[in-house]
LOBA-203243 format. One line per field, with one value per residue (C-alpha): residue number from 1; x, y, z. Coordinates in nm, 4 decimals. Example, Ala and Ser with C-alpha at 12.3 -4.5 7.8 and 13.67 -1.06 7.14 Angstrom:
BEGIN
keba: [1|2]
X: [1.2300|1.3670]
Y: [-0.4500|-0.1060]
Z: [0.7800|0.7140]
END
This chain:
BEGIN
keba: [1|2|3|4|5|6|7|8|9|10|11|12|13|14|15|16|17|18|19|20|21|22|23|24|25|26|27|28|29|30|31|32|33|34|35|36|37|38|39|40|41|42|43|44|45|46|47|48|49|50|51|52|53|54|55|56|57|58|59|60|61|62|63|64|65|66|67|68|69|70|71|72|73|74|75|76|77|78|79|80|81|82|83|84|85|86|87|88|89|90|91|92|93|94|95|96|97|98|99|100|101|102|103|104|105|106|107|108|109|110|111|112|113|114|115|116|117|118|119|120|121|122|123|124|125|126|127|128|129|130|131|132|133|134|135|136|137|138|139|140|141|142|143|144|145|146|147|148|149|150|151|152|153|154|155|156|157|158|159|160|161|162|163|164|165|166|167|168|169|170|171|172|173|174|175|176|177|178|179|180|181|182|183|184|185|186|187|188|189|190|191|192|193|194|195|196|197|198|199|200|201|202|203|204|205|206|207|208|209|210|211|212|213|214|215|216|217|218|219|220|221|222|223|224|225|226|227|228|229|230|231|232|233|234|235|236|237|238|239|240|241|242|243|244|245|246|247|248|249|250|251|252|253|254|255|256|257|258|259|260|261|262|263|264|265|266|267|268|269|270|271|272|273|274|275|276|277|278|279|280|281|282|283|284|285|286|287|288|289|290|291|292|293|294|295|296|297|298|299|300|301|302|303|304|305|306|307|308|309|310|311|312|313|314|315|316|317|318|319|320|321|322|323|324|325|326|327|328|329|330|331|332|333]
X: [-0.4386|-0.2178|-0.5001|-0.4826|-0.1266|-0.1991|-0.1710|-0.5282|-0.4325|-0.2854|-0.6020|-0.5795|-0.2076|-0.0197|0.2959|0.3528|0.2986|0.6420|0.5261|0.3564|0.5354|0.6542|0.3205|0.1411|0.3604|0.3171|-0.0568|-0.0717|0.1334|-0.0993|-0.4087|-0.2692|-0.1730|-0.5182|-0.6841|-0.4629|-0.5297|-0.9051|-0.8844|-0.6607|-0.3611|-0.1244|-0.2239|-0.1589|0.1823|0.2808|0.1673|0.3746|0.6720|0.6286|0.6068|0.9312|1.1064|0.9655|1.0563|1.4230|1.4157|1.1197|1.2066|0.9983|0.6444|0.3509|0.2597|0.6083|0.5138|0.2149|0.2566|0.3103|0.1027|0.3243|0.2750|0.1460|0.4915|0.6048|0.2945|0.3585|0.7236|0.6348|0.3703|0.6168|0.8769|0.6296|0.5150|0.8747|0.9514|0.6235|0.6438|0.8893|0.8709|0.9835|1.0384|1.0874|1.2124|1.0080|1.3182|1.3744|1.0249|1.1042|1.4083|1.2218|1.4699|1.3474|1.5412|1.6525|1.4001|1.4152|1.3981|1.4742|1.2251|1.2618|1.0542|1.1374|0.9134|0.8972|0.8029|0.6446|0.6955|0.5194|0.7010|0.5335|0.7250|0.5585|0.8046|0.7979|0.4825|0.5710|0.8703|0.6669|0.6511|0.9490|0.9733|1.2423|1.3301|1.4642|1.8311|1.8871|2.0790|1.9079|2.1272|2.2163|1.9610|2.0830|1.8910|1.8448|1.7340|1.4540|1.5265|1.2903|1.3424|1.5424|1.5825|1.7518|2.1268|2.1555|2.2492|2.0022|1.9879|2.0092|2.3624|2.5997|2.8993|2.7452|2.7161|2.9855|2.9780|3.2237|3.3288|3.5942|3.7763|3.8850|4.1388|4.1454|4.3649|4.3990|4.3460|4.2290|4.1637|3.8414|3.8884|3.8245|4.0511|4.0556|4.2960|4.1559|3.9142|3.7659|3.5439|3.3754|3.1822|2.8211|2.9386|3.1490|3.4890|3.7419|3.7982|4.0047|4.1551|4.4331|4.5644|4.5853|4.8136|4.6190|4.7326|4.7648|4.9381|4.7293|4.6466|4.3995|4.4094|4.0719|4.1921|3.8965|3.6638|3.8887|4.1156|4.4107|4.7399|5.0438|5.2546|4.9864|5.0191|5.3987|5.4176|5.0560|4.9613|4.9298|4.5724|4.5754|4.7099|4.4583|4.1730|4.2375|4.2344|3.9126|3.7197|3.8218|3.6679|3.3460|3.2832|2.9506|2.8814|2.5957|2.7692|2.6171|2.7199|2.5933|2.5817|2.7817|2.7704|3.0431|3.2641|3.2154|3.2960|3.6296|3.7117|3.6052|3.3718|2.9998|2.8550|2.5360|2.2267|2.0672|2.3749|2.3828|2.2174|2.2422|2.1383|2.1013|1.8050|1.5869|1.2603|1.2057|1.5215|1.4055|1.0697|1.2346|1.4649|1.1746|1.2919|1.0867|1.0841|1.2315|1.4983|1.8587|1.9858|2.3565|2.5192|2.5970|2.2334|2.0888|2.3374|2.2600|1.8829|1.8657|2.1545|2.2078|2.5763|2.8007|3.0378|3.2623|3.3561|3.6831|3.9345|4.1055|3.8253|3.6257|3.7262|3.6229|3.6203|3.3824|3.1580|3.1461|3.0460|2.7748|2.6410|2.6136|2.4279|2.1802|2.1204|2.0427|1.7688|1.5618|1.7213|1.4214|1.1629|1.3884|1.4759|1.1119|1.0207|1.2920|1.1782|0.8178|0.9293]
Y: [4.2020|4.0160|4.0431|4.4218|4.4231|4.2438|4.4367|4.5188|4.6670|4.3420|4.1361|3.8086|3.7931|3.5829|3.7904|4.1437|4.4371|4.5645|4.9010|5.0358|4.8483|5.1631|5.3405|5.0258|4.9768|5.3382|5.3158|4.9935|5.1543|5.4538|5.2378|5.0285|5.3380|5.4929|5.1721|5.1494|5.5141|5.4584|5.1619|5.3614|5.1280|5.3728|5.6658|5.4691|5.3519|5.7007|5.8569|5.6106|5.6740|6.0505|6.0245|5.8291|6.0802|6.3775|6.2350|6.2388|6.6186|6.7258|6.5550|6.3044|6.2180|6.3876|6.0858|6.0906|6.4091|6.2541|6.2371|5.8847|5.7567|5.6559|5.3203|5.2640|5.2245|5.5529|5.7309|5.6018|5.7061|6.0537|6.0994|6.0033|6.2420|6.5291|6.4601|6.4556|6.7948|6.9560|6.8746|6.9713|6.7634|6.8959|6.6837|6.8351|6.5939|6.6057|6.6755|7.0003|7.1444|7.3446|7.4927|7.6002|7.4480|7.2742|7.0082|7.0641|6.9864|6.6397|6.7750|7.1152|7.3296|7.6154|7.8458|7.9518|7.8026|7.9263|7.7238|7.8873|7.7221|7.8333|7.7900|7.8876|8.1399|8.2219|8.4995|8.6833|8.5907|8.8246|8.6067|8.2858|8.2592|8.2246|8.1727|7.9540|7.9514|7.6234|7.6448|7.9235|7.8142|7.9542|8.1058|7.8747|7.8654|7.9587|7.8026|8.0287|7.8788|8.0676|8.0746|8.1501|8.4992|8.5293|8.8168|9.1282|9.1128|8.7331|8.5260|8.3010|7.9650|7.7811|7.9134|7.6589|7.8893|8.1219|7.8580|7.7491|7.5406|7.6164|7.4460|7.5509|7.3721|7.5633|7.5097|7.6584|7.9460|8.1394|8.0001|7.6373|7.6796|7.8714|8.0952|7.9490|8.0425|7.9254|7.6404|7.4977|7.6200|7.4142|7.5401|7.3188|7.4008|7.3203|6.9894|6.9052|6.9909|7.1333|7.5026|7.5848|7.3772|7.5097|7.4749|7.8152|7.9201|8.1053|8.4482|8.3350|8.0307|7.7125|7.5725|7.3044|7.1397|6.9730|6.6882|6.4655|6.7101|6.9300|6.6538|6.8924|6.8228|7.0404|6.9192|7.0328|7.3938|7.4174|7.5415|7.6580|7.9862|8.2899|8.3881|8.7335|8.5981|8.3112|8.5439|8.7615|8.4572|8.3228|8.6495|8.6968|8.3587|8.4255|8.7702|8.7795|8.4093|8.2308|8.0655|7.7488|7.6108|7.4256|7.6782|7.8922|8.1942|8.0262|7.9983|8.3663|8.4576|8.2735|8.4801|8.8064|8.8484|8.9126|8.7807|8.9394|8.7665|8.7347|8.5374|8.3057|7.9628|7.7923|7.4255|7.4095|7.6470|7.4955|7.3472|7.1766|6.9693|6.8582|6.7558|6.5427|6.3876|6.3200|6.5643|6.8358|7.1575|7.3657|7.1113|7.2161|6.8893|6.8279|6.7780|6.4196|6.3353|6.4971|6.3213|5.9862|6.0377|6.1654|5.9822|5.6884|5.7803|5.8172|6.1123|6.2441|5.8950|5.7628|5.8958|6.1301|6.3841|6.5745|6.6563|7.0051|6.8865|6.6020|6.8314|7.0958|6.8337|6.6975|7.0498|7.1097|6.7810|6.8756|7.2102|7.0447|6.8373|7.1506|7.3955|7.4656|7.4859|7.6893|7.9433|7.9849|8.0465|8.3119|8.4692|8.4921|8.6862]
Z: [-17.8044|-18.0454|-18.2984|-18.2680|-18.3815|-18.7093|-19.0276|-19.1305|-19.4724|-19.6068|-19.6243|-19.8151|-19.7773|-19.5265|-19.5340|-19.4274|-19.6610|-19.7570|-19.8957|-19.5864|-19.3079|-19.1271|-19.1294|-19.0279|-18.7289|-18.6236|-18.6660|-18.4681|-18.1893|-18.1761|-18.1768|-17.8936|-17.6970|-17.7436|-17.6268|-17.3218|-17.2397|-17.2633|-17.0246|-16.7887|-16.7915|-16.9507|-16.7220|-16.3976|-16.5110|-16.6273|-16.2986|-16.1019|-16.3255|-16.2966|-15.9165|-15.9067|-16.1255|-15.9325|-15.5901|-15.6816|-15.6959|-15.4803|-15.1470|-14.9545|-15.0685|-14.9012|-14.6915|-14.5352|-14.3446|-14.1783|-13.7963|-13.6800|-13.3903|-13.0957|-12.9373|-12.5846|-12.4335|-12.5859|-12.4520|-12.1009|-12.1130|-12.2390|-11.9701|-11.6985|-11.8372|-11.8477|-11.4923|-11.3723|-11.5259|-11.4253|-11.0532|-10.7811|-10.4683|-10.1311|-9.8235|-9.4766|-9.2063|-8.8846|-8.6838|-8.8767|-8.8543|-8.5446|-8.7234|-9.0140|-9.2610|-9.5833|-9.7704|-10.1306|-10.4095|-10.5569|-10.9151|-11.0604|-11.2493|-11.4911|-11.2727|-10.9168|-10.6507|-10.2937|-9.9878|-9.6857|-9.3468|-9.0320|-8.7016|-8.3774|-8.1724|-7.8429|-7.7604|-8.0957|-8.2899|-8.5728|-8.6530|-8.6792|-9.0611|-9.2904|-9.6702|-9.8239|-10.1951|-10.3393|-10.4314|-10.1796|-9.8708|-9.5593|-9.2886|-9.0003|-8.7228|-8.3767|-8.0909|-7.7906|-7.4626|-7.2923|-6.9214|-6.6426|-6.4967|-6.1762|-5.9315|-6.0639|-6.0225|-6.0497|-6.3533|-6.5371|-6.3656|-6.6979|-6.7631|-6.6067|-6.6349|-6.3766|-6.1042|-5.8588|-5.5416|-5.2647|-4.9437|-4.6942|-4.4132|-4.1023|-3.8270|-3.4759|-3.3698|-3.0432|-2.6949|-2.7126|-3.0853|-3.0353|-3.3367|-3.6788|-3.9713|-4.3302|-4.4064|-4.7351|-5.0013|-5.2848|-5.5674|-5.8296|-6.1453|-6.2285|-6.3749|-6.0696|-6.2160|-5.9712|-6.0408|-5.7339|-5.4510|-5.2268|-4.8762|-4.7121|-4.4294|-4.1579|-4.0445|-3.6824|-3.5376|-3.5469|-3.2053|-3.3169|-3.6589|-3.6087|-3.8261|-3.7431|-3.9201|-4.1366|-4.2659|-4.2280|-4.0494|-3.9846|-4.2842|-4.5342|-4.4163|-4.4127|-4.7723|-4.8013|-4.9729|-4.7424|-4.6593|-4.8226|-5.1489|-5.1572|-5.0691|-5.3745|-5.6026|-5.4516|-5.4632|-5.8258|-5.9103|-5.7166|-5.8650|-6.0520|-5.9941|-5.8199|-5.5242|-5.3789|-5.0405|-4.7362|-4.4493|-4.6889|-4.4576|-4.2489|-4.5564|-4.6419|-4.2847|-4.3026|-4.6135|-4.4440|-4.7386|-4.7994|-5.1266|-5.2753|-5.1404|-5.4863|-5.5981|-5.2969|-5.2653|-4.9233|-4.9412|-4.5611|-4.5812|-4.8525|-4.7183|-5.0529|-5.0072|-4.6638|-4.8126|-5.0785|-4.8197|-4.5826|-4.3137|-4.1402|-4.3416|-4.0593|-3.9753|-4.0530|-4.1975|-4.2373|-4.5759|-4.4859|-4.3983|-4.7110|-4.9390|-4.7827|-4.7957|-5.1550|-5.3238|-5.0892|-5.0777|-4.7758|-4.7454|-4.4684|-4.3601|-4.2175|-3.9691|-4.2163|-4.1889|-4.4485|-4.8033|-4.9158|-5.2805|-5.1988|-4.9960|-5.2723|-5.5308|-5.3022|-5.2482|-5.6231|-5.6679|-5.3959|-5.5617|-5.8957|-5.7328|-5.6616|-5.9061|-6.1313|-5.8543|-5.6290|-5.8965|-5.9957|-5.6333|-5.6060|-5.9332|-5.8124|-5.5070]
END
């Protein structure tokens, strides 16, 4: 290329031509430029230069807008994120199935999702299915015990508040103490808690305290409550309750009172108890014998006589042994 830049007009001369030096240089420049343009060198350089100048004002080059391909780790992370936002997981503990209560969703979604839970209800089939919406707190579930039916006028046997056991101790009045009058009354709850326990002063003078059986002596009746006053308190407690007693008709007699038959349970007249204790069905077993046979526990021991509280608790325990079967038998009748 250096040969191209030589001055062609000054042939035979070793020095430059002074007269046409400017035009020669211009011509040489043009010839060189035309040659470079033909070979494509000048066009490529100009295009690159023009692109650099244009990029300063026209923003990023076209290839900058091409979408980049994410790597494998990014794809896996994106897939996990999409799966997390597209699913809502619900977990219902097995202990809550019968309540029909669902736990809160593990992840929230933009759309509302409802969960339908089916709970079997033998009493009201139409209320067996319930729908729960995530984020909505369902009302508290109230559990209602379904009790076996009992005779009209009596309370359900599964309600402990309706059940009381009573035992009374009597002393003798009149000639030779032949007449029995109330001297102590004890009432316990279904759980064996003492509801009432008082010494009661008989209307007539006591002629036989019967301490060996009643456990009562004269000093316990000195400041005892008068019979009429105690009777009002006792009948108020027994009203509307299922009263359990062993030969309880004797206790009612001492109170001059008659309790409704459908609310009375006499453990001395339950063939089922005798069967469980190993006694003949028609045998009238004492409270002491039944307690020993069924619970292997001794009551009414010692020289101080009986305790009406102890006897009432033992009576309630005997009743519980046959409660369900006895009540179902009464309901069937």
